[in-house]
N, C-alpha and C positions, 0 to 999 in steps of 0.2 A: 504493500500500500504506500509506504514511504517513497519507494522508487517511482511509482506512478505519479505521486504528488510532486516530486521534484523534477520530473521530466520536462514539463512546460518551462520551468525556470532555467533548466540546463539548456534547452533549445533557444531560449531568449538570449542568454548571455554567451553561450558557446554554440552558435548555429552550425549545423552540419549540412553541407550542400553537395549535390551531385557534381562530380568532376566534369561531366559532359555538358549539362545544360544549366546547372546552378540551382535546380529545384531543391527545396528543403523538405519535400514530401517523401521521406525515406528514413529507414532506421539508421542508427549510428554505426551499425556493423556493415552497412553498404557503402561502396564507393561510387557506384553508378545506380541511378534509378532504373526501374523496370522499363520505362519508356526508352531510355538510352541503350539499355541492354538489347532491347528488341530492334533497335536501329543499327546495331553493329553489322557491318557488311561482311558476313561470313563467306569464305571462298568455297568451302567444300573440297579443296584440293587434296586433303589427307586421304580421301577415299579413292583417288584415281591416279593410276600410273600415267606417265607422260604429261603431267599437268604443267602449267606455265613455269613453275619454279624449277621443276626437274629439267625442263628444256633449256633453262639458262646455262646449265652445266654440261650439256651435251658437247662432246668433243673437247672439254676443258678439264674435267675432273671426274673420276669414278665416284658416283653417288648412288647408294642403294635405294634410298627414297628421299623425297623432299616435299615440303608443303609449307604453306603460310595460313595462319588462322583467318586474317582479315584483309580486305582490300584497303590500300592507302591512297588517298588523293588529297590534293591541296584544298585548304579551306573547308575541311570536312570535320565531322565529329572525331574521327580517328586521329587527325592531325592534332587536335586539341588534347586528346588523350596521350599521344606520344610526347608532346611538349611537357605535359604535367609529369610524366614518368621520368623524362631525361633531364629536365631543367628546373622542376618545381619541388623535387624531393619527395614525390608521392610514391613511396615504396609499396604501400598497401594496394595501390592501383596495379602495380606490376605483379604482385602476388596473386591478385584476383585474375588478371589476364593469364598468368602462368597456369593457374588451376584450370581455367577454361581450355587452354592448349593441351594440358595433360588429359583432360576428359575426352577431347577429340581423339587422341591417340589410343585411348582405351577401346575405342569403337572401330578400329581398323586393324587388320592383321599385318598391314604393310610395315609397321614399326614395332611389331610384337617382340622381336628378339633384340631390341636395343638394350645395352647393358649399362651404359653410363651416360650422364649428361655433361657436356662441356660448354660453358658459356664463352662466346667470343670475347677475348680479353681486351680491355682498354689499356692504353698507355698509363703507367702507374701514376704519373703526375696528374693526368686528367681524372683518373678515378679518385684520387685524393681530393681534388677540387670539387668534384661532384658529390663525393661522399659514398658512392657505391657504383657498381657496374650494373646497368639496367638489365643486361643479358643474364647476369647472375641472379638477380631478383626474379626474373622470369623462370629460371631454372628452379629456384627455391619453391615457387608455386607449383611447377610441374612435378617436382619431386614429392610433394605432399600427396599427389594423386597416383603417380606411377611407382612410388617407393623405390626409386633408383638413386644411386650415389651421384654426387656432383664433384667433378674433378676441376677445381678452379685454378690450380697451380701447375697443371700438366704442360701448359703452353703459355708463353708470355709474349706480350707485345714489346719489342725491343726499343722502338723509337716512335715518336709521334709522327703523324703524317698530315700533310696539308689537307684542307677540307676537300671532300669529294663532290660537293654539291654541283659545281659548274663544270665538271670534267666529263668527257665522253668515256665510252667503255674502255678504249685502249689506254687512255691517260689514267683512268682509275686503276687499271691492272698494273701499269708501270709504277704508279704511286704506292702500291702495296708490296712491291717485291722486297724481300728480305726483312719485312717488318715483324715476323713471328719466329720464335725459337722454341722447339720442343725441349722441355726441361726434364721430364720424367717418362721416357718412352716405355719403360718396363710396366708402368701402370696401365697402359692401353694396348700393349702388344696382344694381338689376336682377338681384340674386342670390337664390338659394334658400337660406335660412338654416335650420339645425337648431338650435333653442333647447333647451338641455339643463339639467335640474335634477335634484335627488335624489328628492323625494316630491311628488306632486300630490294635493291634496285637493279644494278648490273651484276651483282654477285661477286665483284672483284675482291672485296675484303674477305668474304667467306671462302672463296677459292684459295686465296693466299694462305689463310689459316689452315684450311682443310688439306692442302698439299703438304704442309709441314707435318700435320698429324699423321698423314698416310706414310710418312717415312718410318713409322713404327711397324715392324713386320706383322703381317697378317691383319692389319687394322682395316675395318670398313667404316664408312661414314654415311650417315643420313643427316639431313638438315631440317630444322624447324624454325620458322620465324613468326613473330607476332603479326607482321604485315607484309604485303606484296604491293609494290608501287605500280599503280595503274598508269600505263604510258598514254 
């Protein structure tokens, strides 16, 4: 009874808003209201071989399976969500999205033999400035559902790189060469890895990281991202 009585006061002085639309018609345990959850542009890629994410890597890197949870476009609900995750410190949002990604993979056989989650690493200085790696947060949400270990230190980003935003596919690929170093190959030798990131555009960063991971003998790679950029 006391909790119910205090709830209106708590809502008045510490309002809790939906990250997507700003609505306050939601519980304090939610990060998105049901209206925004229903508006999320789900791709369905996880159910289908040869989907657009897998085609990105054709002829570039051996990928067992690949998918993205949502479609990303400019000035969209998802762009607002990505910004909140990467630049506004909203880790709860990342955990929520990660759990959704994990639930998707439970409903397809295509990722059923994945053994470990590996978040795409950030350069250390950038991670310190941000306070966390958004890919790691997504992995933490996925791990809650999939009960898989997360190997955060198996590969490291050696140097920072110039922004990829205005680069074409070739320039993005050149920009990422030599940026990753496999530190603990014995941990992933012979394993099926799920490499996780937030948004995929040309796939250059994931390819550079994946190629380094594949230097561990017998390793296989699948890829899962939060979003796929609509061209």
